[in-house]
C-alpha positions as CSV (number, residue, x, y, z in Angstrom):
1,M,-27.5,28.5,42.8
2,S,-27.6,31.9,41.2
3,Q,-30.8,34.4,40.9
4,N,-31.1,33.3,37.4
5,D,-32.0,29.8,38.3
6,P,-34.9,28.7,36.2
7,T,-36.1,25.9,38.2
8,D,-36.6,29.1,40.9
9,N,-38.3,31.0,38.6
10,A,-40.6,28.4,38.1
11,L,-41.2,27.4,41.5
12,A,-42.3,31.0,42.2
13,A,-44.5,31.1,39.3
14,I,-46.4,28.0,40.8
15,A,-46.3,29.5,44.3
16,S,-47.7,32.8,42.8
17,I,-50.5,30.8,41.6
18,L,-51.2,28.6,44.7
19,D,-51.5,31.9,46.4
20,Q,-54.2,33.8,44.6
21,P,-57.5,32.9,46.4
22,P,-60.0,31.1,44.3
23,V,-62.5,32.8,42.2
24,I,-65.8,32.2,43.0
25,P,-68.6,32.4,40.1
26,R,-71.1,34.7,41.3
27,E,-74.5,33.4,41.1
28,R,-76.6,35.3,38.1
29,E,-79.8,36.4,39.6
30,R,-83.1,34.2,38.9
31,P,-86.1,35.7,37.3
32,A,-88.8,35.1,40.4
33,V,-91.6,32.1,40.6
34,E,-94.7,33.1,39.6
35,E,-96.9,32.0,42.1
36,V,-99.6,29.9,41.8
37,S,-102.3,28.9,43.1
38,A,-103.1,25.6,45.1
39,T,-107.2,25.5,43.5
40,P,-108.4,24.6,40.6
41,P,-110.0,26.4,38.1
42,P,-113.9,26.2,38.6
43,L,-115.6,23.6,36.2
44,E,-118.2,24.7,33.6
45,E,-121.2,23.7,33.3
46,F,-122.3,20.4,31.8
47,Q,-124.2,20.0,28.3
48,P,-127.3,18.2,28.1
49,I,-125.8,14.9,25.8
50,E,-128.3,16.4,23.1
51,A,-126.0,19.6,22.8
52,L,-122.4,18.1,22.2
53,P,-121.7,17.8,18.4
54,S,-122.5,14.4,16.9
55,L,-120.7,11.2,17.4
56,A,-121.4,9.5,14.3
57,V,-119.2,7.7,11.9
58,P,-117.6,10.4,9.0
59,P,-118.4,9.8,5.8
60,P,-115.2,8.3,4.6
61,L,-112.1,10.1,2.8
62,E,-111.5,10.0,-1.2
63,T,-110.4,7.1,-1.8
64,A,-106.8,7.2,-3.2
65,A,-105.4,5.2,-6.1
66,P,-104.0,1.6,-4.5
67,I,-100.3,1.9,-3.8
68,E,-98.6,-0.4,-6.2
69,A,-95.5,-2.6,-4.9
70,A,-91.8,-0.9,-5.7
71,P,-90.0,-3.2,-8.6
72,P,-86.7,-4.5,-6.8
73,P,-84.1,-2.9,-7.0
74,E,-81.5,-4.0,-9.9
75,V,-78.4,-5.7,-8.9
76,F,-76.4,-4.2,-11.5
77,L,-72.8,-6.4,-12.6
78,P,-70.4,-5.2,-13.9
79,F,-70.4,-5.3,-18.2
80,E,-66.7,-6.5,-18.5
81,A,-65.2,-9.0,-15.8
82,D,-61.8,-8.1,-17.5
83,G,-61.0,-5.5,-15.0
84,Y,-63.1,-6.1,-11.7
85,S,-61.2,-5.8,-8.5
86,K,-62.0,-5.5,-4.9
87,V,-59.4,-4.6,-2.5
88,G,-58.4,-6.4,0.6
89,P,-59.2,-4.1,4.2
90,G,-56.0,-3.2,6.4
91,P,-54.3,-0.6,7.5
92,M,-51.4,-0.4,5.5
93,A,-51.2,-0.9,1.3
94,A,-48.3,-3.2,2.4
95,I,-50.1,-5.8,3.3
96,R,-53.4,-5.2,1.8
97,F,-54.9,-8.0,-0.6
98,K,-56.2,-7.6,-3.9
99,W,-58.1,-9.2,-6.6
100,T,-58.6,-8.2,-10.0
101,V,-60.1,-10.2,-12.0
102,R,-58.5,-10.4,-15.8
103,E,-59.5,-12.1,-19.2
104,D,-57.6,-14.2,-22.1
105,D,-58.5,-16.0,-24.6
106,G,-62.2,-16.2,-23.2
107,E,-61.2,-17.5,-20.0
108,Y,-61.3,-15.3,-16.7
109,Y,-58.4,-15.5,-14.1
110,V,-58.6,-13.8,-10.4
111,D,-55.0,-12.5,-9.5
112,E,-54.4,-11.9,-5.9
113,T,-51.7,-10.1,-4.7
114,I,-50.4,-9.1,-0.9
115,G,-49.8,-5.1,-1.8
116,E,-48.4,-3.2,-4.5
117,N,-44.6,-4.6,-6.5
118,S,-46.0,-8.5,-5.0
119,T,-46.0,-11.2,-7.9
120,P,-49.6,-12.5,-8.2
121,I,-50.7,-16.0,-6.9
122,V,-53.4,-16.5,-10.4
123,S,-56.6,-18.5,-10.0
124,G,-58.0,-19.9,-13.2
125,P,-59.7,-20.3,-15.9
126,M,-63.0,-20.0,-15.1
127,N,-65.9,-18.2,-16.2
128,K,-66.6,-15.0,-16.1
129,D,-69.3,-15.3,-13.6
130,A,-66.7,-17.6,-11.3
131,A,-64.7,-15.0,-11.3
132,I,-66.1,-12.3,-9.9
133,Q,-68.0,-14.9,-7.5
134,L,-64.6,-15.6,-6.8
135,V,-63.1,-12.1,-5.8
136,D,-66.7,-11.2,-3.6
137,D,-66.0,-14.4,-2.0
138,R,-62.2,-13.7,-1.0
139,E,-63.3,-9.9,0.0
140,A,-66.1,-11.0,2.2
141,A,-63.6,-13.8,3.9
142,A,-61.1,-11.3,4.2
143,R,-62.9,-8.5,6.0
144,R,-64.7,-10.7,8.2
145,R,-61.5,-12.3,9.6
146,F,-60.4,-8.5,9.7
147,E,-62.9,-7.8,11.6
148,Q,-63.1,-10.9,14.2
149,L,-58.9,-9.9,14.8
150,K,-59.7,-6.3,15.3
151,S,-61.9,-7.2,17.9
152,E,-60.1,-9.7,19.8
153,M,-56.9,-7.6,19.8
154,T,-59.6,-4.6,21.2
155,G,-61.2,-7.5,23.5
156,R,-57.0,-8.6,24.4
157,A,-56.4,-4.7,25.7
158,A,-59.8,-4.5,27.7
159,V,-58.5,-7.4,29.4
160,A,-55.2,-6.3,30.0
161,N,-56.0,-2.5,31.0
162,L,-58.8,-3.9,33.9
163,V,-55.5,-6.4,35.1
164,R,-53.8,-3.4,35.3
165,K,-56.2,-1.5,37.7
166,D,-57.0,-4.9,39.5
167,N,-53.4,-4.6,40.3
168,G,-53.6,-1.3,42.1
169,E,-51.1,0.5,38.6
170,A,-52.6,3.4,37.0
């Protein structure tokens, strides 16, 4: 070994760190605790019941205007179904589903694609409401399947971690 060996330098640095005495943090000065007597404060003289304020029912408050029920929230559907689209869940755009409604001669079709450059799978012809409903249903089903797959994967990972820990491996 030469005198400039990096391993020797690293070992010497580690040894110098380990040779230093440990630093013990000093406690902060705490304020003295105020001593309190254990005897209760003196009782005040009792007043006769007649001297206490009246417990009669107070006059009613002014009546406010009745609260009107809020109107139900309005559901806004797109005015034009043509171009209505939703994108499915997923970590990568290359495998993500997309559903788009298009109009052709008064009939509506839903184009379903996987990724950005795939050939669409066409559903239709159908009316405008059915096309929008199909897009919403497909997106909801894809989201449910994605969440189920994700929970299965995390469940398997948790089981695998438990198995590893039970075998003594870290």
